[in-house]
gemmi code that builds the backbone of each chain (N, CA, C; Angstrom):
import gemmi

chains = {
    "A": [
        ("MET", (-0.361, 18.069, -16.910), (0.609, 18.622, -17.831), (1.517, 17.627, -18.369)),
        ("ILE", (1.722, 17.593, -19.759), (2.605, 16.606, -20.292), (3.818, 17.312, -20.938)),
        ("PHE", (5.019, 16.848, -20.463), (6.175, 17.455, -21.135), (6.639, 16.653, -22.278)),
        ("PRO", (6.592, 17.066, -23.447), (6.957, 16.242, -24.662), (8.493, 15.924, -24.534)),
        ("ILE", (8.838, 14.673, -24.926), (10.186, 14.283, -24.926), (10.614, 13.953, -26.454)),
        ("VAL", (11.425, 14.663, -26.926), (11.917, 14.412, -28.312), (13.156, 13.658, -28.330)),
        ("LYS", (13.300, 12.912, -29.465), (14.602, 12.090, -29.580), (15.377, 12.743, -30.743)),
        ("ILE", (16.696, 13.154, -30.485), (17.541, 13.609, -31.517), (18.780, 12.725, -31.508)),
        ("GLY", (19.083, 11.959, -32.486), (20.195, 11.067, -32.507), (19.981, 10.136, -31.285)),
        ("ASN", (20.973, 9.911, -30.493), (20.791, 9.034, -29.322), (20.383, 9.705, -28.122)),
        ("CYS", (19.936, 10.936, -28.198), (19.510, 11.724, -27.083), (18.025, 11.941, -26.950)),
        ("LEU", (17.578, 11.929, -25.730), (16.204, 12.341, -25.408), (16.297, 13.706, -24.875)),
        ("ILE", (15.368, 14.546, -25.279), (15.418, 15.935, -24.813), (14.110, 16.330, -24.200)),
        ("ALA", (14.069, 16.753, -22.942), (12.789, 17.144, -22.259), (12.987, 18.686, -21.829)),
        ("THR", (12.063, 19.487, -22.097), (12.127, 20.863, -21.647), (11.071, 21.199, -20.589)),
        ("LEU", (11.610, 21.539, -19.368), (10.666, 21.795, -18.296), (10.256, 23.272, -18.338)),
        ("THR", (8.945, 23.524, -17.819), (8.481, 24.853, -17.676), (8.177, 25.226, -16.245)),
        ("GLU", (8.137, 26.523, -15.969), (8.127, 26.968, -14.626), (6.951, 26.535, -13.773)),
        ("ASP", (5.845, 26.241, -14.457), (4.665, 25.790, -13.647), (4.635, 24.279, -13.372)),
        ("ILE", (5.780, 23.610, -13.437), (5.841, 22.154, -13.125), (5.436, 21.889, -11.724)),
        ("GLY", (4.531, 20.991, -11.555), (4.075, 20.601, -10.234), (4.726, 19.270, -9.835)),
        ("ASP", (4.461, 18.875, -8.577), (5.042, 17.630, -8.075), (4.633, 16.442, -8.903)),
        ("ALA", (3.274, 16.295, -9.271), (2.854, 15.207, -9.976), (3.411, 15.201, -11.343)),
        ("ASP", (3.578, 16.427, -11.991), (4.116, 16.445, -13.341), (5.610, 16.028, -13.355)),
        ("ALA", (6.247, 16.308, -12.339), (7.765, 15.957, -12.170), (7.951, 14.427, -12.006)),
        ("MET", (6.859, 13.823, -11.339), (7.018, 12.392, -11.200), (6.561, 11.720, -12.475)),
        ("ASP", (5.588, 12.269, -13.166), (5.171, 11.730, -14.503), (6.421, 11.801, -15.444)),
        ("LEU", (7.197, 12.905, -15.438), (8.261, 13.119, -16.259), (9.330, 12.021, -16.091)),
        ("GLN", (9.611, 11.692, -14.769), (10.543, 10.764, -14.350), (10.146, 9.301, -15.064)),
        ("GLU", (8.829, 9.114, -14.974), (8.400, 7.776, -15.506), (8.438, 7.737, -17.046)),
        ("SER", (8.140, 8.910, -17.676), (8.139, 9.035, -19.060), (9.604, 8.819, -19.646)),
        ("ILE", (10.566, 9.431, -18.976), (11.916, 9.373, -19.448), (12.400, 7.965, -19.317)),
        ("ASN", (12.131, 7.305, -18.257), (12.469, 5.878, -18.193), (11.888, 4.977, -19.201)),
        ("THR", (10.519, 5.244, -19.453), (9.945, 4.457, -20.424), (10.580, 4.670, -21.862)),
        ("ARG", (10.769, 5.987, -22.173), (11.387, 6.284, -23.390), (12.835, 5.747, -23.622)),
        ("ILE", (13.617, 5.794, -22.561), (14.942, 5.166, -22.646), (14.769, 3.720, -23.034)),
        ("GLU", (13.956, 3.052, -22.325), (13.784, 1.630, -22.651), (13.308, 1.363, -24.085)),
        ("ALA", (12.326, 2.225, -24.517), (11.755, 2.032, -25.846), (12.766, 2.332, -26.979)),
        ("THR", (13.619, 3.365, -26.698), (14.454, 3.864, -27.750), (15.932, 3.496, -27.658)),
        ("GLY", (16.299, 3.024, -26.508), (17.699, 2.684, -26.273), (18.631, 3.959, -26.272)),
        ("ALA", (18.049, 5.098, -25.963), (18.796, 6.304, -25.981), (19.979, 6.214, -24.905)),
        ("SER", (21.055, 6.845, -25.308), (22.279, 6.776, -24.381), (22.465, 8.048, -23.640)),
        ("GLY", (21.699, 9.032, -23.989), (21.806, 10.410, -23.363), (20.359, 10.928, -23.044)),
        ("VAL", (20.263, 11.728, -22.038), (19.067, 12.471, -21.708), (19.451, 13.863, -21.276)),
        ("LEU", (18.887, 14.777, -22.070), (19.115, 16.265, -21.780), (17.895, 16.825, -21.212)),
        ("VAL", (17.919, 17.388, -20.034), (16.769, 18.020, -19.445), (17.118, 19.535, -19.420)),
        ("ASP", (16.210, 20.268, -20.177), (16.521, 21.755, -20.309), (15.670, 22.295, -19.141)),
        ("ILE", (16.409, 22.900, -18.144), (15.753, 23.496, -16.965), (15.951, 24.994, -17.080)),
        ("SER", (16.188, 25.545, -18.213), (16.460, 27.006, -18.352), (15.280, 27.868, -17.950)),
        ("ALA", (14.062, 27.270, -18.128), (12.893, 28.106, -17.885), (12.478, 28.044, -16.305)),
        ("LEU", (13.103, 27.166, -15.592), (12.758, 27.079, -14.268), (13.294, 28.226, -13.336)),
        ("GLN", (12.439, 28.918, -12.704), (12.832, 29.975, -11.781), (12.918, 29.544, -10.393)),
        ("THR", (12.375, 28.347, -10.109), (12.454, 27.803, -8.750), (12.704, 26.290, -8.745)),
        ("ILE", (13.712, 25.926, -8.134), (13.921, 24.453, -7.887), (13.890, 24.221, -6.387)),
        ("ASP", (12.913, 23.592, -5.780), (12.883, 23.487, -4.351), (13.427, 22.101, -4.043)),
        ("SER", (13.453, 21.607, -2.811), (14.022, 20.396, -2.401), (13.383, 19.131, -3.029)),
        ("PHE", (12.016, 19.293, -3.217), (11.352, 18.180, -3.834), (11.834, 17.988, -5.369)),
        ("LEU", (11.794, 19.020, -6.162), (12.130, 18.982, -7.553), (13.595, 18.659, -7.648)),
        ("GLY", (14.475, 19.237, -6.749), (15.896, 18.879, -6.815), (16.096, 17.446, -6.597)),
        ("ARG", (15.510, 16.887, -5.623), (15.671, 15.457, -5.376), (15.186, 14.572, -6.563)),
        ("LEU", (14.046, 15.045, -7.144), (13.517, 14.370, -8.288), (14.520, 14.353, -9.465)),
        ("LEU", (15.126, 15.529, -9.699), (16.097, 15.568, -10.857), (17.209, 14.717, -10.596)),
        ("ASN", (17.762, 14.607, -9.329), (18.709, 13.670, -8.913), (18.258, 12.236, -9.247)),
        ("GLU", (17.017, 11.927, -8.928), (16.512, 10.564, -9.113), (16.365, 10.186, -10.551)),
        ("ILE", (16.024, 11.224, -11.376), (15.898, 11.007, -12.820), (17.247, 10.620, -13.423)),
        ("ALA", (18.241, 11.418, -12.974), (19.666, 10.993, -13.462), (20.091, 9.697, -12.986)),
        ("THR", (19.858, 9.338, -11.715), (20.193, 8.041, -11.170), (19.477, 6.900, -11.929)),
        ("GLY", (18.195, 7.074, -12.121), (17.358, 6.116, -12.802), (17.809, 5.816, -14.241)),
        ("ALA", (18.115, 6.933, -14.871), (18.541, 6.860, -16.318), (19.879, 6.129, -16.389)),
        ("ARG", (20.782, 6.406, -15.427), (22.082, 5.753, -15.424), (21.974, 4.289, -15.295)),
        ("LEU", (20.945, 3.846, -14.456), (20.826, 2.426, -14.272), (20.212, 1.736, -15.582)),
        ("LEU", (19.632, 2.609, -16.479), (19.107, 2.089, -17.675), (20.157, 2.344, -18.780)),
        ("GLY", (21.347, 2.802, -18.472), (22.385, 2.900, -19.390), (22.463, 4.217, -20.070)),
        ("ALA", (21.692, 5.218, -19.606), (21.816, 6.592, -20.286), (22.399, 7.613, -19.306)),
        ("GLU", (23.171, 8.459, -19.798), (23.712, 9.691, -19.057), (22.740, 10.827, -19.167)),
        ("THR", (22.613, 11.580, -18.066), (21.731, 12.691, -17.984), (22.464, 14.005, -17.759)),
        ("VAL", (22.130, 15.045, -18.549), (22.667, 16.384, -18.275), (21.573, 17.364, -18.095)),
        ("MET", (21.590, 18.168, -16.978), (20.615, 19.178, -16.780), (21.226, 20.417, -17.269)),
        ("ALA", (20.491, 21.086, -18.311), (21.127, 22.198, -18.941), (20.346, 23.503, -18.685)),
        ("GLY", (21.256, 24.618, -18.545), (20.643, 25.919, -18.440), (20.104, 26.445, -17.150)),
        ("MET", (20.665, 25.917, -16.078), (20.116, 26.291, -14.717), (20.426, 27.840, -14.626)),
        ("GLN", (19.419, 28.606, -14.115), (19.602, 29.972, -14.012), (20.539, 30.248, -12.745)),
        ("PRO", (21.273, 31.343, -12.793), (22.286, 31.541, -11.714), (21.557, 31.784, -10.392)),
        ("ALA", (20.400, 32.441, -10.382), (19.674, 32.608, -9.094), (19.292, 31.335, -8.482)),
        ("VAL", (18.855, 30.377, -9.400), (18.399, 29.049, -8.972), (19.579, 28.269, -8.350)),
        ("ALA", (20.823, 28.410, -8.988), (21.969, 27.778, -8.563), (22.262, 28.203, -7.017)),
        ("MET", (22.221, 29.517, -6.882), (22.622, 30.037, -5.570), (21.546, 29.603, -4.565)),
        ("THR", (20.248, 29.658, -4.920), (19.243, 29.116, -3.967), (19.399, 27.734, -3.558)),
        ("LEU", (19.850, 26.923, -4.584), (19.992, 25.452, -4.178), (21.108, 25.236, -3.228)),
        ("VAL", (22.172, 26.003, -3.442), (23.336, 25.798, -2.609), (22.895, 26.269, -1.144)),
        ("GLU", (22.172, 27.390, -1.003), (21.786, 27.790, 0.282), (20.793, 26.902, 0.997)),
        ("LEU", (19.955, 26.347, 0.119), (18.976, 25.384, 0.546), (19.673, 24.086, 1.180)),
        ("GLY", (20.867, 23.810, 0.599), (21.593, 22.656, 1.105), (21.507, 21.447, 0.150)),
        ("LEU", (21.052, 21.764, -1.011), (20.856, 20.668, -2.124), (22.003, 20.733, -3.080)),
        ("THR", (22.826, 19.624, -3.020), (24.056, 19.746, -3.832), (23.974, 19.073, -5.240)),
        ("LEU", (22.871, 18.265, -5.404), (22.669, 17.552, -6.668), (23.934, 16.843, -7.130)),
        ("LYS", (24.543, 16.056, -6.172), (25.822, 15.396, -6.487), (25.874, 14.621, -7.698)),
        ("GLY", (24.713, 13.755, -7.851), (24.749, 12.850, -8.967), (24.398, 13.369, -10.374)),
        ("VAL", (24.189, 14.637, -10.390), (23.662, 15.278, -11.634), (24.777, 16.083, -12.399)),
        ("ARG", (24.903, 15.701, -13.658), (25.835, 16.549, -14.476), (25.120, 17.741, -14.993)),
        ("SER", (25.806, 18.796, -15.121), (25.134, 20.081, -15.671), (25.898, 20.691, -16.737)),
        ("ALA", (25.194, 21.490, -17.534), (25.789, 22.270, -18.628), (25.214, 23.623, -18.639)),
        ("LEU", (25.942, 24.542, -19.118), (25.487, 25.993, -19.173), (24.237, 26.136, -20.024)),
        ("ASP", (24.158, 25.401, -21.144), (23.027, 25.484, -21.958), (22.784, 24.292, -22.738)),
        ("ALA", (21.722, 24.144, -23.422), (21.302, 22.863, -24.059), (22.340, 22.432, -25.098)),
        ("GLU", (22.882, 23.415, -25.882), (23.892, 23.021, -26.917), (25.119, 22.376, -26.274)),
        ("ARG", (25.576, 23.031, -25.198), (26.793, 22.370, -24.591), (26.443, 21.048, -23.886)),
        ("GLY", (25.199, 20.947, -23.425), (24.803, 19.726, -22.872), (24.755, 18.571, -23.867)),
        ("LEU", (24.228, 18.919, -25.050), (24.249, 17.851, -26.050), (25.691, 17.451, -26.416)),
        ("THR", (26.597, 18.355, -26.510), (27.942, 18.037, -26.797), (28.467, 17.126, -25.761)),
        ("MET", (28.228, 17.418, -24.476), (28.675, 16.520, -23.412), (28.131, 15.155, -23.548)),
        ("LEU", (26.903, 15.022, -24.125), (26.306, 13.730, -24.325), (26.825, 13.146, -25.630)),
        ("GLY", (27.734, 13.708, -26.300), (28.327, 13.166, -27.487), (27.464, 13.381, -28.774)),
        ("GLN", (26.540, 14.372, -28.706), (25.729, 14.649, -29.782), (26.090, 15.922, -30.332)),
        ("HIS", (26.711, 15.873, -31.474), (27.193, 17.188, -32.086), (26.241, 17.459, -33.227)),
        ("LEU", (25.691, 18.636, -33.124), (24.747, 19.010, -34.186), (25.368, 19.608, -35.322)),
        ("ASN", (24.989, 19.038, -36.489), (25.643, 19.686, -37.755), (24.857, 20.963, -38.052)),
        ("GLY", (25.478, 21.806, -38.789), (24.801, 22.978, -39.201), (25.598, 24.229, -38.827)),
        ("GLY", (26.496, 24.079, -37.916), (27.368, 25.229, -37.524), (28.635, 25.219, -38.311)),
        ("GLY", (28.743, 24.182, -39.243), (29.889, 24.169, -40.118), (31.132, 23.676, -39.319)),
        ("GLN", (30.878, 22.903, -38.146), (32.071, 22.493, -37.392), (32.805, 21.344, -38.123)),
    ],
    "B": [
        ("MET", (0.799, 51.345, 2.997), (0.389, 50.004, 3.412), (-0.400, 49.302, 2.294)),
        ("THR", (-0.097, 48.167, 1.947), (-0.694, 47.402, 0.920), (-1.626, 46.510, 1.513)),
        ("THR", (-2.545, 45.952, 0.876), (-3.614, 44.918, 1.421), (-2.892, 43.612, 1.429)),
        ("GLU", (-3.298, 42.909, 2.388), (-2.748, 41.478, 2.552), (-3.328, 40.619, 1.421)),
        ("GLN", (-2.496, 39.737, 0.959), (-2.884, 38.837, -0.137), (-3.032, 37.396, 0.499)),
        ("ARG", (-4.097, 36.770, 0.246), (-4.346, 35.425, 0.867), (-4.334, 34.454, -0.256)),
        ("VAL", (-3.610, 33.394, -0.197), (-3.592, 32.315, -1.170), (-4.026, 31.017, -0.415)),
        ("PRO", (-5.177, 30.401, -0.671), (-5.556, 29.115, -0.081), (-4.688, 28.046, -0.567)),
        ("ILE", (-4.220, 27.134, 0.312), (-3.437, 26.001, -0.054), (-4.281, 24.713, 0.164)),
        ("ARG", (-4.885, 24.256, -0.883), (-5.849, 23.145, -0.838), (-5.395, 21.995, -1.596)),
        ("ILE", (-4.800, 22.126, -2.780), (-4.373, 20.998, -3.551), (-2.919, 21.258, -3.955)),
        ("GLU", (-2.349, 20.177, -4.540), (-0.906, 20.327, -4.828), (-0.530, 21.351, -5.749)),
        ("GLN", (-1.445, 21.606, -6.749), (-1.137, 22.604, -7.762), (-1.069, 24.084, -7.016)),
        ("ASP", (-1.635, 24.187, -5.919), (-1.584, 25.527, -5.187), (-0.172, 25.913, -4.809)),
        ("ILE", (0.733, 24.843, -4.685), (2.095, 25.163, -4.381), (2.704, 26.022, -5.431)),
        ("VAL", (2.319, 25.641, -6.736), (2.804, 26.463, -7.902), (2.210, 27.823, -7.895)),
        ("VAL", (0.944, 27.903, -7.649), (0.212, 29.135, -7.534), (0.825, 30.132, -6.480)),
        ("ALA", (1.103, 29.473, -5.287), (1.553, 30.247, -4.178), (2.953, 30.817, -4.548)),
        ("ARG", (3.843, 29.990, -5.045), (5.164, 30.483, -5.305), (5.348, 31.481, -6.456)),
        ("GLN", (4.370, 31.300, -7.427), (4.380, 32.259, -8.502), (3.792, 33.657, -8.135)),
        ("SER", (2.773, 33.606, -7.241), (2.197, 34.853, -6.781), (3.130, 35.537, -5.882)),
        ("VAL", (3.866, 34.880, -5.065), (4.798, 35.543, -4.157), (6.008, 36.114, -4.884)),
        ("ARG", (6.405, 35.354, -5.956), (7.580, 35.877, -6.782), (7.119, 37.160, -7.511)),
        ("GLU", (5.830, 37.207, -8.000), (5.463, 38.322, -8.699), (5.351, 39.524, -7.797)),
        ("LEU", (4.860, 39.301, -6.610), (4.807, 40.383, -5.573), (6.214, 40.891, -5.185)),
        ("ALA", (7.146, 39.953, -5.026), (8.492, 40.245, -4.696), (9.190, 41.055, -5.687)),
        ("GLY", (8.853, 40.820, -6.948), (9.529, 41.537, -8.083), (8.845, 42.918, -8.094)),
        ("ARG", (7.504, 43.112, -7.844), (6.937, 44.365, -7.827), (7.439, 45.302, -6.717)),
        ("LEU", (7.889, 44.609, -5.592), (8.362, 45.349, -4.475), (9.875, 45.799, -4.607)),
        ("GLY", (10.416, 45.240, -5.729), (11.779, 45.721, -5.915), (12.920, 44.655, -5.422)),
        ("PHE", (12.453, 43.495, -5.080), (13.495, 42.433, -4.827), (14.241, 42.032, -6.009)),
        ("GLY", (15.465, 41.746, -5.986), (16.235, 41.248, -7.119), (15.913, 39.830, -7.465)),
        ("THR", (16.489, 39.393, -8.585), (16.227, 38.062, -9.161), (16.587, 36.950, -8.094)),
        ("ILE", (17.677, 37.122, -7.482), (18.141, 36.070, -6.471), (17.207, 35.979, -5.270)),
        ("ASP", (16.884, 37.166, -4.702), (15.892, 37.191, -3.554), (14.584, 36.695, -4.064)),
        ("GLN", (14.199, 36.929, -5.228), (12.878, 36.433, -5.723), (12.919, 34.883, -5.731)),
        ("SER", (14.093, 34.346, -6.146), (14.141, 32.908, -6.211), (14.234, 32.302, -4.773)),
        ("ARG", (14.972, 33.048, -3.858), (14.879, 32.514, -2.489), (13.593, 32.497, -1.814)),
        ("ILE", (12.814, 33.556, -2.087), (11.485, 33.704, -1.410), (10.515, 32.675, -2.011)),
        ("ALA", (10.609, 32.521, -3.413), (9.690, 31.589, -4.033), (9.958, 30.132, -3.644)),
        ("THR", (11.377, 29.846, -3.420), (11.695, 28.483, -3.069), (11.206, 28.214, -1.630)),
        ("ALA", (11.422, 29.241, -0.728), (10.967, 29.127, 0.691), (9.411, 28.767, 0.731)),
        ("VAL", (8.669, 29.605, -0.100), (7.168, 29.425, -0.158), (6.889, 27.972, -0.614)),
        ("SER", (7.636, 27.510, -1.621), (7.410, 26.206, -2.197), (7.596, 25.147, -1.121)),
        ("GLU", (8.643, 25.325, -0.374), (8.884, 24.332, 0.783), (7.817, 24.413, 1.799)),
        ("LEU", (7.379, 25.602, 2.244), (6.419, 25.704, 3.359), (5.023, 25.243, 2.831)),
        ("THR", (4.615, 25.577, 1.628), (3.325, 25.109, 1.216), (3.270, 23.712, 0.967)),
        ("ARG", (4.367, 23.087, 0.556), (4.351, 21.654, 0.385), (4.226, 20.976, 1.735)),
        ("ASN", (4.765, 21.469, 2.735), (4.583, 20.896, 4.018), (3.021, 20.863, 4.387)),
        ("VAL", (2.309, 21.860, 3.998), (0.904, 21.890, 4.216), (0.192, 20.739, 3.537)),
        ("ILE", (0.536, 20.616, 2.282), (-0.180, 19.494, 1.531), (0.331, 18.108, 2.049)),
        ("ARG", (1.577, 18.027, 2.376), (2.103, 16.764, 2.733), (1.627, 16.369, 4.189)),
        ("TYR", (1.682, 17.267, 5.114), (1.586, 16.993, 6.535), (0.298, 17.359, 7.264)),
        ("ALA", (-0.351, 18.383, 6.719), (-1.532, 18.755, 7.499), (-2.591, 17.697, 7.327)),
        ("THR", (-3.377, 17.485, 8.394), (-4.352, 16.413, 8.438), (-5.221, 16.418, 7.243)),
        ("ASP", (-5.887, 17.605, 7.024), (-6.807, 17.721, 5.861), (-6.051, 18.239, 4.613)),
        ("SER", (-4.671, 18.391, 4.743), (-4.009, 18.890, 3.637), (-4.331, 20.246, 3.220)),
        ("THR", (-4.847, 21.045, 4.176), (-5.174, 22.417, 3.706), (-4.626, 23.469, 4.748)),
        ("GLY", (-4.495, 24.602, 4.191), (-3.971, 25.678, 4.983), (-4.158, 27.027, 4.200)),
        ("ASP", (-3.424, 28.017, 4.673), (-3.498, 29.233, 3.931), (-2.156, 30.059, 4.007)),
        ("MET", (-1.926, 30.760, 2.945), (-0.662, 31.576, 2.901), (-1.092, 33.090, 2.901)),
        ("TYR", (-0.548, 33.884, 3.795), (-0.826, 35.380, 3.779), (0.430, 36.013, 3.431)),
        ("VAL", (0.420, 36.988, 2.524), (1.589, 37.762, 2.162), (1.255, 39.257, 2.247)),
        ("ARG", (2.258, 39.964, 2.906), (2.021, 41.391, 2.854), (3.362, 42.128, 2.981)),
        ("GLU", (3.312, 43.346, 2.433), (4.467, 44.186, 2.457), (4.536, 44.762, 3.940)),
        ("ILE", (5.804, 44.836, 4.425), (5.963, 45.305, 5.802), (7.133, 46.491, 5.786)),
        ("GLU", (7.107, 47.257, 6.869), (8.138, 48.187, 7.040), (8.767, 48.044, 8.392)),
        ("GLY", (10.014, 48.067, 8.449), (10.771, 47.972, 9.770), (11.934, 48.825, 9.754)),
        ("PRO", (12.752, 48.707, 10.793), (13.914, 49.494, 10.948), (14.901, 49.380, 9.731)),
        ("ARG", (14.843, 48.217, 9.110), (15.670, 47.926, 8.008), (15.068, 48.294, 6.640)),
        ("GLY", (13.943, 48.949, 6.683), (13.302, 49.402, 5.460), (12.144, 48.543, 5.087)),
        ("LYS", (11.862, 48.414, 3.795), (10.662, 47.651, 3.361), (10.999, 46.119, 3.262)),
        ("GLY", (9.983, 45.311, 3.482), (10.187, 43.918, 3.327), (8.898, 43.159, 3.026)),
        ("LEU", (9.035, 41.921, 2.969), (7.989, 41.031, 2.654), (7.820, 40.077, 3.721)),
        ("GLU", (6.557, 39.882, 4.259), (6.249, 38.903, 5.266), (5.244, 37.932, 4.771)),
        ("ILE", (5.550, 36.628, 5.000), (4.763, 35.606, 4.537), (4.332, 34.684, 5.694)),
        ("VAL", (3.092, 34.459, 5.862), (2.577, 33.602, 6.861), (1.965, 32.338, 6.255)),
        ("VAL", (2.495, 31.171, 6.598), (1.782, 29.895, 6.100), (1.289, 29.220, 7.318)),
        ("GLU", (-0.007, 28.926, 7.313), (-0.627, 28.305, 8.542), (-1.489, 27.200, 8.095)),
        ("ASP", (-1.442, 26.008, 8.964), (-2.321, 24.984, 8.710), (-2.923, 24.560, 10.041)),
        ("HIS", (-3.917, 23.721, 9.870), (-4.532, 23.212, 11.136), (-4.364, 21.730, 11.259)),
        ("GLY", (-3.118, 21.351, 10.938), (-2.789, 19.912, 10.895), (-2.335, 19.374, 12.277)),
        ("PRO", (-1.650, 18.335, 12.287), (-1.275, 17.674, 13.586), (-0.358, 18.419, 14.461)),
        ("GLY", (0.312, 19.445, 13.911), (1.254, 20.173, 14.705), (2.601, 19.461, 14.816)),
        ("ILE", (3.631, 20.109, 15.354), (4.906, 19.541, 15.415), (5.320, 19.461, 16.927)),
        ("ALA", (5.643, 18.325, 17.384), (5.873, 18.144, 18.878), (7.225, 18.690, 19.193)),
        ("ASP", (8.236, 18.488, 18.346), (9.672, 18.957, 18.802), (10.101, 19.867, 17.683)),
        ("LEU", (10.045, 21.172, 17.991), (10.425, 22.148, 17.073), (11.853, 22.222, 16.800)),
        ("ASP", (12.701, 21.896, 17.741), (14.153, 21.844, 17.521), (14.548, 20.743, 16.576)),
        ("LEU", (13.906, 19.621, 16.666), (14.158, 18.499, 15.847), (13.988, 18.808, 14.354)),
        ("VAL", (12.706, 19.402, 14.045), (12.424, 19.659, 12.677), (13.311, 20.785, 12.041)),
        ("MET", (14.032, 21.526, 12.887), (14.889, 22.558, 12.311), (16.296, 21.990, 12.071)),
        ("GLN", (16.541, 20.669, 12.352), (17.811, 20.143, 12.084), (17.814, 19.600, 10.671)),
        ("ASP", (18.982, 19.890, 10.041), (19.226, 19.438, 8.664), (19.187, 17.896, 8.631)),
        ("GLY", (18.388, 17.377, 7.741), (18.398, 15.966, 7.532), (17.322, 15.257, 8.372)),
        ("TYR", (16.621, 15.929, 9.291), (15.567, 15.207, 9.974), (14.317, 15.264, 9.036)),
        ("THR", (13.669, 14.141, 8.898), (12.444, 14.060, 8.213), (11.532, 13.067, 8.859)),
        ("SER", (10.253, 13.372, 8.753), (9.223, 12.405, 9.247), (8.437, 11.875, 8.024)),
        ("GLY", (8.709, 12.385, 6.828), (7.844, 12.061, 5.758), (8.552, 11.515, 4.558)),
        ("GLY", (9.739, 11.086, 4.686), (10.433, 10.453, 3.511), (11.086, 11.525, 2.627)),
        ("GLY", (11.154, 12.773, 3.104), (11.832, 13.799, 2.319), (13.281, 13.755, 2.671)),
        ("MET", (13.942, 14.927, 2.375), (15.363, 15.048, 2.670), (15.659, 15.780, 3.927)),
        ("GLY", (14.619, 16.392, 4.526), (14.757, 17.085, 5.766), (15.493, 18.416, 5.568)),
        ("LEU", (15.310, 19.048, 4.321), (15.986, 20.310, 4.057), (14.934, 21.393, 4.152)),
        ("GLY", (13.623, 21.114, 4.148), (12.594, 22.093, 3.948), (12.707, 23.225, 4.967)),
        ("LEU", (12.539, 22.963, 6.233), (12.444, 24.000, 7.255), (13.798, 24.600, 7.500)),
        ("PRO", (14.934, 23.845, 7.733), (16.197, 24.487, 7.956), (16.655, 25.218, 6.707)),
        ("GLY", (16.320, 24.645, 5.484), (16.735, 25.386, 4.245), (15.949, 26.647, 4.114)),
        ("THR", (14.713, 26.631, 4.462), (13.826, 27.833, 4.392), (14.435, 28.888, 5.286)),
        ("LYS", (14.838, 28.525, 6.428), (15.436, 29.559, 7.344), (16.651, 30.233, 6.695)),
        ("ARG", (17.540, 29.324, 6.007), (18.684, 29.852, 5.446), (18.350, 30.834, 4.294)),
        ("LEU", (17.292, 30.542, 3.624), (16.995, 31.412, 2.438), (16.332, 32.730, 2.750)),
        ("MET", (15.785, 32.845, 4.026), (15.084, 34.052, 4.391), (15.971, 34.783, 5.469)),
        ("ASP", (15.475, 36.017, 5.754), (16.227, 36.787, 6.769), (15.747, 36.412, 8.192)),
        ("GLU", (14.400, 36.166, 8.317), (13.887, 35.809, 9.566), (12.832, 34.746, 9.485)),
        ("MET", (12.774, 33.969, 10.474), (11.734, 32.824, 10.406), (11.296, 32.507, 11.875)),
        ("GLU", (10.007, 32.363, 12.000), (9.486, 31.986, 13.361), (8.517, 30.790, 13.121)),
        ("LEU", (8.663, 29.872, 13.982), (7.839, 28.648, 13.815), (7.099, 28.438, 15.126)),
        ("THR", (5.726, 28.368, 14.981), (5.000, 28.056, 16.250), (4.060, 26.982, 15.892)),
        ("SER", (3.894, 26.101, 16.758), (3.102, 24.872, 16.540), (2.506, 24.347, 17.872)),
        ("ALA", (1.251, 23.820, 17.762), (0.668, 23.200, 18.910), (0.150, 21.850, 18.417)),
        ("VAL", (0.521, 20.792, 19.183), (0.133, 19.509, 18.823), (-1.465, 19.389, 18.769)),
        ("GLY", (-1.979, 18.957, 17.646), (-3.448, 18.829, 17.600), (-4.105, 20.069, 17.138)),
        ("VAL", (-3.393, 21.148, 17.000), (-4.035, 22.436, 16.769), (-3.528, 22.920, 15.324)),
        ("GLY", (-2.191, 22.916, 15.171), (-1.730, 23.364, 13.790), (-0.409, 23.972, 13.937)),
        ("THR", (0.048, 24.458, 12.793), (1.470, 25.059, 12.697), (1.336, 26.296, 11.908)),
        ("THR", (2.097, 27.282, 12.364), (2.224, 28.552, 11.722), (3.750, 28.940, 11.523)),
        ("VAL", (4.045, 29.174, 10.275), (5.368, 29.532, 9.966), (5.334, 31.005, 9.414)),
        ("THR", (6.152, 31.925, 10.057), (6.261, 33.231, 9.538), (7.670, 33.434, 9.026)),
        ("ILE", (7.723, 33.972, 7.750), (9.122, 34.287, 7.246), (9.074, 35.687, 6.709)),
        ("ARG", (10.332, 36.362, 6.767), (10.507, 37.680, 6.285), (11.759, 37.804, 5.526)),
        ("LYS", (11.652, 38.742, 4.543), (12.883, 39.127, 3.776), (12.849, 40.537, 3.615)),
        ("TRP", (13.942, 41.278, 3.949), (14.099, 42.659, 3.897), (14.713, 43.021, 2.544)),
        ("ARG", (14.268, 44.115, 1.947), (14.837, 44.481, 0.686), (16.146, 45.263, 0.958)),
        ("ARG", (17.101, 44.969, 0.186), (18.376, 45.539, 0.428), (18.522, 46.839, -0.317)),
    ],
}
model = gemmi.Model(1)
for chain_id, residues in chains.items():
    chain = gemmi.Chain(chain_id)
    for i, (resn, *xyz) in enumerate(residues, 1):
        res = gemmi.Residue()
        res.name, res.seqid = resn, gemmi.SeqId(i, " ")
        for name, pos in zip(("N", "CA", "C"), xyz):
            atom = gemmi.Atom()
            atom.name, atom.element = name, gemmi.Element(name[0])
            atom.pos, atom.b_iso = gemmi.Position(*pos), 0.0
            res.add_atom(atom)
        chain.add_residue(res)
    model.add_chain(chain)
structure = gemmi.Structure()
structure.add_model(model)
structure.setup_entities()
């Protein structure tokens, strides 16, 4: 499975789907790093709103994606975590300390300094 | 009584299949969104252990609806014929890992479920039984 990564302004955007497997997640990590290097992007938005399950493996990988991106000069925001997933992660004991999060993708982009025109703001 | 559902755990993608099928069943049985997430996450942890640690990386998951004093519930058994676990207390400690993970899998699974039983024999295999009761 390949997750497309689109670039808007200085941000890379990746949207994850529920059927993401371990190998897919590791591929994504590599693709994001490669694209940061190729594009010089300063922000990475990972839309996780479709994920109904984040287990300890995927949680750790999301953490590593954010840490790796930071070392390449890009900030990462995980956007749109479902409330049930958030509760489950806390009970699981996974705090995702190194990960910034946003309620939805639009707010995530704003956090990354990417203001989308079109809302007449 | 519903029939037992068996999901073979053979390849990594079966982790996804297992958690999706158990989530779907939990939803059908009337579990709420948060419990569905807890159950699916627990299954993801347990089936990954099969792929990561079982000698031949294979095992099976059995799912069935149960009835007890607390009403209806869901019972999931994940078994493998791997190397087994020598020290059961050790693997239930937060942060202990033998495989480079974070050591949250088994203790975390216990926190997500209502009941959990772990039996293992070195050289024979490991069986984990978890239950969640519907509120």
